[in-house]
mmCIF file of the N, C-alpha and C atoms, coordinates in Angstrom:
data_MODEL
# 
_entry.id   MODEL 
# 
loop_
_atom_site.group_PDB 
_atom_site.id 
_atom_site.type_symbol 
_atom_site.label_atom_id 
_atom_site.label_alt_id 
_atom_site.label_comp_id 
_atom_site.label_asym_id 
_atom_site.label_entity_id 
_atom_site.label_seq_id 
_atom_site.pdbx_PDB_ins_code 
_atom_site.Cartn_x 
_atom_site.Cartn_y 
_atom_site.Cartn_z 
_atom_site.occupancy 
_atom_site.B_iso_or_equiv 
_atom_site.pdbx_formal_charge 
_atom_site.auth_seq_id 
_atom_site.auth_comp_id 
_atom_site.auth_asym_id 
_atom_site.auth_atom_id 
_atom_site.pdbx_PDB_model_num 
ATOM 1   N N  . MET A 1 1  ? 42.511 35.506 21.863 1.00 0.00 ? 1  MET A N  1 
ATOM 2   C CA . MET A 1 1  ? 42.909 36.262 22.661 1.00 0.00 ? 1  MET A CA 1 
ATOM 3   C C  . MET A 1 1  ? 42.834 36.295 24.197 1.00 0.00 ? 1  MET A C  1 
ATOM 4   N N  . GLY A 1 2  ? 44.597 36.037 24.812 1.00 0.00 ? 2  GLY A N  1 
ATOM 5   C CA . GLY A 1 2  ? 43.966 35.466 26.555 1.00 0.00 ? 2  GLY A CA 1 
ATOM 6   C C  . GLY A 1 2  ? 44.233 36.851 27.132 1.00 0.00 ? 2  GLY A C  1 
ATOM 7   N N  . GLU A 1 3  ? 43.987 37.980 28.234 1.00 0.00 ? 3  GLU A N  1 
ATOM 8   C CA . GLU A 1 3  ? 44.594 38.947 29.184 1.00 0.00 ? 3  GLU A CA 1 
ATOM 9   C C  . GLU A 1 3  ? 46.094 39.042 28.663 1.00 0.00 ? 3  GLU A C  1 
ATOM 10  N N  . ALA A 1 4  ? 46.937 37.949 29.075 1.00 0.00 ? 4  ALA A N  1 
ATOM 11  C CA . ALA A 1 4  ? 48.343 38.681 28.398 1.00 0.00 ? 4  ALA A CA 1 
ATOM 12  C C  . ALA A 1 4  ? 48.616 39.016 27.797 1.00 0.00 ? 4  ALA A C  1 
ATOM 13  N N  . LYS A 1 5  ? 48.469 38.158 26.594 1.00 0.00 ? 5  LYS A N  1 
ATOM 14  C CA . LYS A 1 5  ? 48.491 38.612 25.187 1.00 0.00 ? 5  LYS A CA 1 
ATOM 15  C C  . LYS A 1 5  ? 47.961 39.845 24.703 1.00 0.00 ? 5  LYS A C  1 
ATOM 16  N N  . ARG A 1 6  ? 47.060 39.923 25.201 1.00 0.00 ? 6  ARG A N  1 
ATOM 17  C CA . ARG A 1 6  ? 46.158 41.731 25.052 1.00 0.00 ? 6  ARG A CA 1 
ATOM 18  C C  . ARG A 1 6  ? 47.078 42.856 25.774 1.00 0.00 ? 6  ARG A C  1 
ATOM 19  N N  . ARG A 1 7  ? 47.379 42.315 26.817 1.00 0.00 ? 7  ARG A N  1 
ATOM 20  C CA . ARG A 1 7  ? 48.789 43.263 27.759 1.00 0.00 ? 7  ARG A CA 1 
ATOM 21  C C  . ARG A 1 7  ? 49.790 43.071 26.983 1.00 0.00 ? 7  ARG A C  1 
ATOM 22  N N  . GLN A 1 8  ? 50.393 42.189 26.483 1.00 0.00 ? 8  GLN A N  1 
ATOM 23  C CA . GLN A 1 8  ? 51.103 42.198 25.596 1.00 0.00 ? 8  GLN A CA 1 
ATOM 24  C C  . GLN A 1 8  ? 51.219 43.385 24.704 1.00 0.00 ? 8  GLN A C  1 
ATOM 25  N N  . SER A 1 9  ? 50.656 42.971 23.648 1.00 0.00 ? 9  SER A N  1 
ATOM 26  C CA . SER A 1 9  ? 50.095 43.680 22.890 1.00 0.00 ? 9  SER A CA 1 
ATOM 27  C C  . SER A 1 9  ? 50.064 44.919 22.880 1.00 0.00 ? 9  SER A C  1 
ATOM 28  N N  . LYS A 1 10 ? 49.517 45.069 24.035 1.00 0.00 ? 10 LYS A N  1 
ATOM 29  C CA . LYS A 1 10 ? 48.970 46.944 23.966 1.00 0.00 ? 10 LYS A CA 1 
ATOM 30  C C  . LYS A 1 10 ? 50.860 47.470 24.749 1.00 0.00 ? 10 LYS A C  1 
ATOM 31  N N  . LEU A 1 11 ? 51.334 47.174 25.354 1.00 0.00 ? 11 LEU A N  1 
ATOM 32  C CA . LEU A 1 11 ? 52.704 47.497 26.276 1.00 0.00 ? 11 LEU A CA 1 
ATOM 33  C C  . LEU A 1 11 ? 53.960 47.806 25.189 1.00 0.00 ? 11 LEU A C  1 
ATOM 34  N N  . GLY A 1 12 ? 53.526 47.180 24.718 1.00 0.00 ? 12 GLY A N  1 
ATOM 35  C CA . GLY A 1 12 ? 54.822 46.644 22.962 1.00 0.00 ? 12 GLY A CA 1 
ATOM 36  C C  . GLY A 1 12 ? 56.145 46.333 24.103 1.00 0.00 ? 12 GLY A C  1 
ATOM 37  N N  . LYS A 1 13 ? 56.905 47.285 24.005 1.00 0.00 ? 13 LYS A N  1 
ATOM 38  C CA . LYS A 1 13 ? 58.331 47.439 25.125 1.00 0.00 ? 13 LYS A CA 1 
ATOM 39  C C  . LYS A 1 13 ? 58.126 47.251 26.369 1.00 0.00 ? 13 LYS A C  1 
ATOM 40  N N  . ASP A 1 14 ? 56.812 48.156 26.469 1.00 0.00 ? 14 ASP A N  1 
ATOM 41  C CA . ASP A 1 14 ? 57.203 47.757 27.923 1.00 0.00 ? 14 ASP A CA 1 
ATOM 42  C C  . ASP A 1 14 ? 56.668 47.058 29.199 1.00 0.00 ? 14 ASP A C  1 
ATOM 43  N N  . TYR A 1 15 ? 56.230 45.710 28.890 1.00 0.00 ? 15 TYR A N  1 
ATOM 44  C CA . TYR A 1 15 ? 55.390 44.612 29.084 1.00 0.00 ? 15 TYR A CA 1 
ATOM 45  C C  . TYR A 1 15 ? 56.687 43.925 30.244 1.00 0.00 ? 15 TYR A C  1 
ATOM 46  N N  . GLY A 1 16 ? 56.498 43.881 30.724 1.00 0.00 ? 16 GLY A N  1 
ATOM 47  C CA . GLY A 1 16 ? 57.391 43.514 31.911 1.00 0.00 ? 16 GLY A CA 1 
ATOM 48  C C  . GLY A 1 16 ? 57.898 43.912 33.148 1.00 0.00 ? 16 GLY A C  1 
ATOM 49  N N  . GLN A 1 17 ? 58.443 45.726 32.493 1.00 0.00 ? 17 GLN A N  1 
ATOM 50  C CA . GLN A 1 17 ? 58.747 46.437 33.517 1.00 0.00 ? 17 GLN A CA 1 
ATOM 51  C C  . GLN A 1 17 ? 58.163 47.047 34.031 1.00 0.00 ? 17 GLN A C  1 
ATOM 52  N N  . PRO A 1 18 ? 59.164 47.615 35.562 1.00 0.00 ? 18 PRO A N  1 
ATOM 53  C CA . PRO A 1 18 ? 57.706 48.105 36.548 1.00 0.00 ? 18 PRO A CA 1 
ATOM 54  C C  . PRO A 1 18 ? 56.959 49.318 36.469 1.00 0.00 ? 18 PRO A C  1 
ATOM 55  N N  . GLU A 1 19 ? 55.888 49.320 37.006 1.00 0.00 ? 19 GLU A N  1 
ATOM 56  C CA . GLU A 1 19 ? 55.419 50.401 36.565 1.00 0.00 ? 19 GLU A CA 1 
ATOM 57  C C  . GLU A 1 19 ? 55.657 51.889 37.127 1.00 0.00 ? 19 GLU A C  1 
ATOM 58  N N  . ARG A 1 20 ? 55.839 52.985 36.464 1.00 0.00 ? 20 ARG A N  1 
ATOM 59  C CA . ARG A 1 20 ? 56.455 54.191 36.572 1.00 0.00 ? 20 ARG A CA 1 
ATOM 60  C C  . ARG A 1 20 ? 55.341 55.021 37.755 1.00 0.00 ? 20 ARG A C  1 
ATOM 61  N N  . ILE A 1 21 ? 55.524 56.037 38.364 1.00 0.00 ? 21 ILE A N  1 
ATOM 62  C CA . ILE A 1 21 ? 54.862 56.541 39.173 1.00 0.00 ? 21 ILE A CA 1 
ATOM 63  C C  . ILE A 1 21 ? 54.346 57.733 37.717 1.00 0.00 ? 21 ILE A C  1 
ATOM 64  N N  . LEU A 1 22 ? 54.386 58.149 37.492 1.00 0.00 ? 22 LEU A N  1 
ATOM 65  C CA . LEU A 1 22 ? 54.358 59.431 36.229 1.00 0.00 ? 22 LEU A CA 1 
ATOM 66  C C  . LEU A 1 22 ? 55.500 58.847 35.069 1.00 0.00 ? 22 LEU A C  1 
ATOM 67  N N  . PRO A 1 23 ? 54.916 58.656 33.505 1.00 0.00 ? 23 PRO A N  1 
ATOM 68  C CA . PRO A 1 23 ? 55.254 58.257 32.472 1.00 0.00 ? 23 PRO A CA 1 
ATOM 69  C C  . PRO A 1 23 ? 57.395 59.119 31.424 1.00 0.00 ? 23 PRO A C  1 
ATOM 70  N N  . TRP A 1 24 ? 57.233 60.207 32.498 1.00 0.00 ? 24 TRP A N  1 
ATOM 71  C CA . TRP A 1 24 ? 58.920 61.509 32.624 1.00 0.00 ? 24 TRP A CA 1 
ATOM 72  C C  . TRP A 1 24 ? 59.188 61.291 33.589 1.00 0.00 ? 24 TRP A C  1 
ATOM 73  N N  . LEU A 1 25 ? 58.789 60.982 34.476 1.00 0.00 ? 25 LEU A N  1 
ATOM 74  C CA . LEU A 1 25 ? 59.528 60.548 36.075 1.00 0.00 ? 25 LEU A CA 1 
ATOM 75  C C  . LEU A 1 25 ? 59.985 58.942 35.904 1.00 0.00 ? 25 LEU A C  1 
ATOM 76  N N  . PRO A 1 26 ? 61.874 58.918 35.980 1.00 0.00 ? 26 PRO A N  1 
ATOM 77  C CA . PRO A 1 26 ? 61.778 57.503 35.803 1.00 0.00 ? 26 PRO A CA 1 
ATOM 78  C C  . PRO A 1 26 ? 62.278 57.054 37.329 1.00 0.00 ? 26 PRO A C  1 
ATOM 79  N N  . ILE A 1 27 ? 60.966 57.326 38.354 1.00 0.00 ? 27 ILE A N  1 
ATOM 80  C CA . ILE A 1 27 ? 60.981 56.411 39.658 1.00 0.00 ? 27 ILE A CA 1 
ATOM 81  C C  . ILE A 1 27 ? 60.112 55.709 39.641 1.00 0.00 ? 27 ILE A C  1 
ATOM 82  N N  . THR A 1 28 ? 59.981 54.747 39.552 1.00 0.00 ? 28 THR A N  1 
ATOM 83  C CA . THR A 1 28 ? 58.829 53.261 39.925 1.00 0.00 ? 28 THR A CA 1 
ATOM 84  C C  . THR A 1 28 ? 58.125 52.550 41.429 1.00 0.00 ? 28 THR A C  1 
ATOM 85  N N  . LYS A 1 29 ? 57.421 53.111 41.308 1.00 0.00 ? 29 LYS A N  1 
ATOM 86  C CA . LYS A 1 29 ? 55.876 52.489 42.568 1.00 0.00 ? 29 LYS A CA 1 
ATOM 87  C C  . LYS A 1 29 ? 56.684 51.352 42.937 1.00 0.00 ? 29 LYS A C  1 
ATOM 88  N N  . GLN A 1 30 ? 57.866 50.419 43.485 1.00 0.00 ? 30 GLN A N  1 
ATOM 89  C CA . GLN A 1 30 ? 58.877 49.684 44.018 1.00 0.00 ? 30 GLN A CA 1 
ATOM 90  C C  . GLN A 1 30 ? 59.876 50.562 45.148 1.00 0.00 ? 30 GLN A C  1 
ATOM 91  N N  . GLN A 1 31 ? 60.155 51.735 44.145 1.00 0.00 ? 31 GLN A N  1 
ATOM 92  C CA . GLN A 1 31 ? 61.151 52.390 44.611 1.00 0.00 ? 31 GLN A CA 1 
ATOM 93  C C  . GLN A 1 31 ? 60.352 53.480 45.513 1.00 0.00 ? 31 GLN A C  1 
ATOM 94  N N  . SER A 1 32 ? 58.930 53.979 45.062 1.00 0.00 ? 32 SER A N  1 
ATOM 95  C CA . SER A 1 32 ? 58.892 55.312 45.900 1.00 0.00 ? 32 SER A CA 1 
ATOM 96  C C  . SER A 1 32 ? 58.511 54.363 47.336 1.00 0.00 ? 32 SER A C  1 
ATOM 97  N N  . ALA A 1 33 ? 58.419 53.518 47.278 1.00 0.00 ? 33 ALA A N  1 
ATOM 98  C CA . ALA A 1 33 ? 57.204 52.847 48.292 1.00 0.00 ? 33 ALA A CA 1 
ATOM 99  C C  . ALA A 1 33 ? 58.188 52.212 49.403 1.00 0.00 ? 33 ALA A C  1 
ATOM 100 N N  . ALA A 1 34 ? 60.035 52.242 48.700 1.00 0.00 ? 34 ALA A N  1 
ATOM 101 C CA . ALA A 1 34 ? 61.312 52.007 49.925 1.00 0.00 ? 34 ALA A CA 1 
ATOM 102 C C  . ALA A 1 34 ? 61.385 53.152 50.048 1.00 0.00 ? 34 ALA A C  1 
ATOM 103 N N  . PHE A 1 35 ? 61.853 54.629 49.499 1.00 0.00 ? 35 PHE A N  1 
ATOM 104 C CA . PHE A 1 35 ? 61.878 55.778 50.417 1.00 0.00 ? 35 PHE A CA 1 
ATOM 105 C C  . PHE A 1 35 ? 61.204 56.042 51.215 1.00 0.00 ? 35 PHE A C  1 
ATOM 106 N N  . VAL A 1 36 ? 59.712 55.543 51.051 1.00 0.00 ? 36 VAL A N  1 
ATOM 107 C CA . VAL A 1 36 ? 58.425 55.973 52.269 1.00 0.00 ? 36 VAL A CA 1 
ATOM 108 C C  . VAL A 1 36 ? 58.750 55.490 53.073 1.00 0.00 ? 36 VAL A C  1 
ATOM 109 N N  . THR A 1 37 ? 59.428 54.275 53.064 1.00 0.00 ? 37 THR A N  1 
ATOM 110 C CA . THR A 1 37 ? 59.752 53.028 54.283 1.00 0.00 ? 37 THR A CA 1 
ATOM 111 C C  . THR A 1 37 ? 61.247 53.720 55.144 1.00 0.00 ? 37 THR A C  1 
ATOM 112 N N  . TRP A 1 38 ? 62.611 54.313 54.908 1.00 0.00 ? 38 TRP A N  1 
ATOM 113 C CA . TRP A 1 38 ? 63.535 54.490 54.510 1.00 0.00 ? 38 TRP A CA 1 
ATOM 114 C C  . TRP A 1 38 ? 63.315 56.231 55.114 1.00 0.00 ? 38 TRP A C  1 
ATOM 115 N N  . SER A 1 39 ? 62.749 56.750 54.976 1.00 0.00 ? 39 SER A N  1 
ATOM 116 C CA . SER A 1 39 ? 62.054 57.379 55.527 1.00 0.00 ? 39 SER A CA 1 
ATOM 117 C C  . SER A 1 39 ? 61.223 58.354 57.219 1.00 0.00 ? 39 SER A C  1 
ATOM 118 N N  . THR A 1 40 ? 60.657 56.898 56.925 1.00 0.00 ? 40 THR A N  1 
ATOM 119 C CA . THR A 1 40 ? 59.460 56.770 57.960 1.00 0.00 ? 40 THR A CA 1 
ATOM 120 C C  . THR A 1 40 ? 60.944 56.705 59.102 1.00 0.00 ? 40 THR A C  1 
ATOM 121 N N  . ARG A 1 41 ? 61.917 56.267 59.269 1.00 0.00 ? 41 ARG A N  1 
ATOM 122 C CA . ARG A 1 41 ? 62.416 55.257 60.029 1.00 0.00 ? 41 ARG A CA 1 
ATOM 123 C C  . ARG A 1 41 ? 63.356 56.292 59.999 1.00 0.00 ? 41 ARG A C  1 
ATOM 124 N N  . GLY A 1 42 ? 63.822 56.814 59.005 1.00 0.00 ? 42 GLY A N  1 
ATOM 125 C CA . GLY A 1 42 ? 64.857 58.302 59.841 1.00 0.00 ? 42 GLY A CA 1 
ATOM 126 C C  . GLY A 1 42 ? 64.678 59.256 60.757 1.00 0.00 ? 42 GLY A C  1 
ATOM 127 N N  . ALA A 1 43 ? 62.484 59.627 60.020 1.00 0.00 ? 43 ALA A N  1 
ATOM 128 C CA . ALA A 1 43 ? 61.925 60.517 61.213 1.00 0.00 ? 43 ALA A CA 1 
ATOM 129 C C  . ALA A 1 43 ? 62.110 59.322 62.254 1.00 0.00 ? 43 ALA A C  1 
ATOM 130 N N  . TRP A 1 44 ? 61.914 58.731 63.002 1.00 0.00 ? 44 TRP A N  1 
ATOM 131 C CA . TRP A 1 44 ? 61.584 57.861 63.993 1.00 0.00 ? 44 TRP A CA 1 
ATOM 132 C C  . TRP A 1 44 ? 62.943 58.343 64.880 1.00 0.00 ? 44 TRP A C  1 
ATOM 133 N N  . ALA A 1 45 ? 64.217 57.344 63.900 1.00 0.00 ? 45 ALA A N  1 
ATOM 134 C CA . ALA A 1 45 ? 65.944 57.212 64.964 1.00 0.00 ? 45 ALA A CA 1 
ATOM 135 C C  . ALA A 1 45 ? 65.851 59.193 64.836 1.00 0.00 ? 45 ALA A C  1 
ATOM 136 N N  . GLY A 1 46 ? 65.722 60.132 64.160 1.00 0.00 ? 46 GLY A N  1 
ATOM 137 C CA . GLY A 1 46 ? 66.186 61.187 64.138 1.00 0.00 ? 46 GLY A CA 1 
ATOM 138 C C  . GLY A 1 46 ? 64.745 61.602 66.006 1.00 0.00 ? 46 GLY A C  1 
ATOM 139 N N  . ILE A 1 47 ? 63.678 61.608 65.565 1.00 0.00 ? 47 ILE A N  1 
ATOM 140 C CA . ILE A 1 47 ? 62.592 62.199 67.312 1.00 0.00 ? 47 ILE A CA 1 
ATOM 141 C C  . ILE A 1 47 ? 63.651 60.843 68.299 1.00 0.00 ? 47 ILE A C  1 
ATOM 142 N N  . VAL A 1 48 ? 64.059 59.483 68.375 1.00 0.00 ? 48 VAL A N  1 
ATOM 143 C CA . VAL A 1 48 ? 64.505 58.879 69.676 1.00 0.00 ? 48 VAL A CA 1 
ATOM 144 C C  . VAL A 1 48 ? 65.903 59.738 69.494 1.00 0.00 ? 48 VAL A C  1 
ATOM 145 N N  . LEU A 1 49 ? 66.973 60.298 68.876 1.00 0.00 ? 49 LEU A N  1 
ATOM 146 C CA . LEU A 1 49 ? 67.512 60.503 68.928 1.00 0.00 ? 49 LEU A CA 1 
ATOM 147 C C  . LEU A 1 49 ? 67.939 61.980 69.822 1.00 0.00 ? 49 LEU A C  1 
ATOM 148 N N  . MET A 1 50 ? 66.656 62.025 69.105 1.00 0.00 ? 50 MET A N  1 
ATOM 149 C CA . MET A 1 50 ? 66.375 64.447 69.488 1.00 0.00 ? 50 MET A CA 1 
ATOM 150 C C  . MET A 1 50 ? 65.977 64.319 71.662 1.00 0.00 ? 50 MET A C  1 
ATOM 151 N N  . ILE A 1 51 ? 64.855 62.609 71.559 1.00 0.00 ? 51 ILE A N  1 
ATOM 152 C CA . ILE A 1 51 ? 64.266 62.565 72.346 1.00 0.00 ? 51 ILE A CA 1 
ATOM 153 C C  . ILE A 1 51 ? 65.956 62.189 73.900 1.00 0.00 ? 51 ILE A C  1 
ATOM 154 N N  . ALA A 1 52 ? 67.048 60.992 73.547 1.00 0.00 ? 52 ALA A N  1 
ATOM 155 C CA . ALA A 1 52 ? 67.585 61.809 74.027 1.00 0.00 ? 52 ALA A CA 1 
ATOM 156 C C  . ALA A 1 52 ? 68.610 62.324 74.399 1.00 0.00 ? 52 ALA A C  1 
ATOM 157 N N  . LEU A 1 53 ? 69.279 62.984 73.389 1.00 0.00 ? 53 LEU A N  1 
ATOM 158 C CA . LEU A 1 53 ? 69.993 64.531 73.285 1.00 0.00 ? 53 LEU A CA 1 
ATOM 159 C C  . LEU A 1 53 ? 68.832 65.408 74.999 1.00 0.00 ? 53 LEU A C  1 
ATOM 160 N N  . TRP A 1 54 ? 67.806 65.347 74.702 1.00 0.00 ? 54 TRP A N  1 
ATOM 161 C CA . TRP A 1 54 ? 66.483 66.384 75.409 1.00 0.00 ? 54 TRP A CA 1 
ATOM 162 C C  . TRP A 1 54 ? 67.324 65.608 77.058 1.00 0.00 ? 54 TRP A C  1 
ATOM 163 N N  . PHE A 1 55 ? 66.742 64.590 77.399 1.00 0.00 ? 55 PHE A N  1 
ATOM 164 C CA . PHE A 1 55 ? 67.086 64.227 78.600 1.00 0.00 ? 55 PHE A CA 1 
ATOM 165 C C  . PHE A 1 55 ? 68.438 63.990 79.454 1.00 0.00 ? 55 PHE A C  1 
ATOM 166 N N  . THR A 1 56 ? 69.571 63.832 78.501 1.00 0.00 ? 56 THR A N  1 
ATOM 167 C CA . THR A 1 56 ? 70.643 63.859 78.653 1.00 0.00 ? 56 THR A CA 1 
ATOM 168 C C  . THR A 1 56 ? 70.825 64.969 79.768 1.00 0.00 ? 56 THR A C  1 
ATOM 169 N N  . VAL A 1 57 ? 70.278 66.644 78.115 1.00 0.00 ? 57 VAL A N  1 
ATOM 170 C CA . VAL A 1 57 ? 70.585 67.949 78.854 1.00 0.00 ? 57 VAL A CA 1 
ATOM 171 C C  . VAL A 1 57 ? 70.241 67.890 79.814 1.00 0.00 ? 57 VAL A C  1 
ATOM 172 N N  . ARG A 1 58 ? 68.857 67.702 79.660 1.00 0.00 ? 58 ARG A N  1 
ATOM 173 C CA . ARG A 1 58 ? 67.988 68.211 80.915 1.00 0.00 ? 58 ARG A CA 1 
ATOM 174 C C  . ARG A 1 58 ? 68.208 67.599 81.861 1.00 0.00 ? 58 ARG A C  1 
ATOM 175 N N  . PHE A 1 59 ? 68.142 66.344 82.491 1.00 0.00 ? 59 PHE A N  1 
ATOM 176 C CA . PHE A 1 59 ? 68.267 66.136 83.501 1.00 0.00 ? 59 PHE A CA 1 
ATOM 177 C C  . PHE A 1 59 ? 70.102 65.217 84.490 1.00 0.00 ? 59 PHE A C  1 
ATOM 178 N N  . ILE A 1 60 ? 70.462 65.291 82.557 1.00 0.00 ? 60 ILE A N  1 
ATOM 179 C CA . ILE A 1 60 ? 72.044 64.407 82.798 1.00 0.00 ? 60 ILE A CA 1 
ATOM 180 C C  . ILE A 1 60 ? 73.352 65.266 83.358 1.00 0.00 ? 60 ILE A C  1 
ATOM 181 N N  . GLY A 1 61 ? 72.818 66.557 82.775 1.00 0.00 ? 61 GLY A N  1 
ATOM 182 C CA . GLY A 1 61 ? 73.593 67.027 82.594 1.00 0.00 ? 61 GLY A CA 1 
ATOM 183 C C  . GLY A 1 61 ? 74.070 68.177 83.841 1.00 0.00 ? 61 GLY A C  1 
ATOM 184 N N  . PRO A 1 62 ? 72.603 68.020 84.910 1.00 0.00 ? 62 PRO A N  1 
ATOM 185 C CA . PRO A 1 62 ? 73.040 69.177 85.576 1.00 0.00 ? 62 PRO A CA 1 
ATOM 186 C C  . PRO A 1 62 ? 72.966 68.922 86.879 1.00 0.00 ? 62 PRO A C  1 
ATOM 187 N N  . ALA A 1 63 ? 73.043 66.790 86.548 1.00 0.00 ? 63 ALA A N  1 
ATOM 188 C CA . ALA A 1 63 ? 72.948 65.782 88.007 1.00 0.00 ? 63 ALA A CA 1 
ATOM 189 C C  . ALA A 1 63 ? 74.496 65.905 87.929 1.00 0.00 ? 63 ALA A C  1 
ATOM 190 N N  . LEU A 1 64 ? 74.707 66.509 86.821 1.00 0.00 ? 64 LEU A N  1 
ATOM 191 C CA . LEU A 1 64 ? 76.450 66.334 86.643 1.00 0.00 ? 64 LEU A CA 1 
ATOM 192 C C  . LEU A 1 64 ? 77.229 67.963 87.354 1.00 0.00 ? 64 LEU A C  1 
ATOM 193 N N  . GLY A 1 65 ? 76.456 68.708 86.864 1.00 0.00 ? 65 GLY A N  1 
ATOM 194 C CA . GLY A 1 65 ? 77.066 70.035 87.079 1.00 0.00 ? 65 GLY A CA 1 
ATOM 195 C C  . GLY A 1 65 ? 77.801 70.279 88.568 1.00 0.00 ? 65 GLY A C  1 
ATOM 196 N N  . TRP A 1 66 ? 76.705 69.711 89.425 1.00 0.00 ? 66 TRP A N  1 
ATOM 197 C CA . TRP A 1 66 ? 76.044 69.802 90.607 1.00 0.00 ? 66 TRP A CA 1 
ATOM 198 C C  . TRP A 1 66 ? 78.125 69.943 91.737 1.00 0.00 ? 66 TRP A C  1 
ATOM 199 N N  . TRP A 1 67 ? 78.980 68.961 91.020 1.00 0.00 ? 67 TRP A N  1 
ATOM 200 C CA . TRP A 1 67 ? 80.127 68.725 91.719 1.00 0.00 ? 67 TRP A CA 1 
ATOM 201 C C  . TRP A 1 67 ? 80.982 68.868 91.426 1.00 0.00 ? 67 TRP A C  1 
ATOM 202 N N  . THR A 1 68 ? 80.897 69.945 90.153 1.00 0.00 ? 68 THR A N  1 
ATOM 203 C CA . THR A 1 68 ? 82.290 70.612 88.836 1.00 0.00 ? 68 THR A CA 1 
ATOM 204 C C  . THR A 1 68 ? 81.929 72.262 89.882 1.00 0.00 ? 68 THR A C  1 
ATOM 205 N N  . LEU A 1 69 ? 80.745 72.791 89.353 1.00 0.00 ? 69 LEU A N  1 
ATOM 206 C CA . LEU A 1 69 ? 80.454 74.178 90.382 1.00 0.00 ? 69 LEU A CA 1 
ATOM 207 C C  . LEU A 1 69 ? 81.225 74.326 92.211 1.00 0.00 ? 69 LEU A C  1 
ATOM 208 N N  . ALA A 1 70 ? 80.951 73.401 92.202 1.00 0.00 ? 70 ALA A N  1 
ATOM 209 C CA . ALA A 1 70 ? 81.983 73.234 94.270 1.00 0.00 ? 70 ALA A CA 1 
ATOM 210 C C  . ALA A 1 70 ? 83.091 73.067 94.438 1.00 0.00 ? 70 ALA A C  1 
ATOM 211 N N  . GLU A 1 71 ? 83.714 73.280 93.609 1.00 0.00 ? 71 GLU A N  1 
ATOM 212 C CA . GLU A 1 71 ? 85.358 72.756 93.196 1.00 0.00 ? 71 GLU A CA 1 
ATOM 213 C C  . GLU A 1 71 ? 85.550 73.965 93.023 1.00 0.00 ? 71 GLU A C  1 
# 
């Protein structure tokens, strides 16, 4: 008996299905990897936005504020 047939007889109806992280949790390993990828991208996007906001408030805001106070 070949390895594939042995695996198919052992797994039964679960043969060929994506592997789950935990048997009782309906999340596959591919879904968890995709979640990590997207959450990492979201975290970096948040960091970039926070730096842009800080730069705007710290440098651009005071530079634009000098002429509004003079009036």
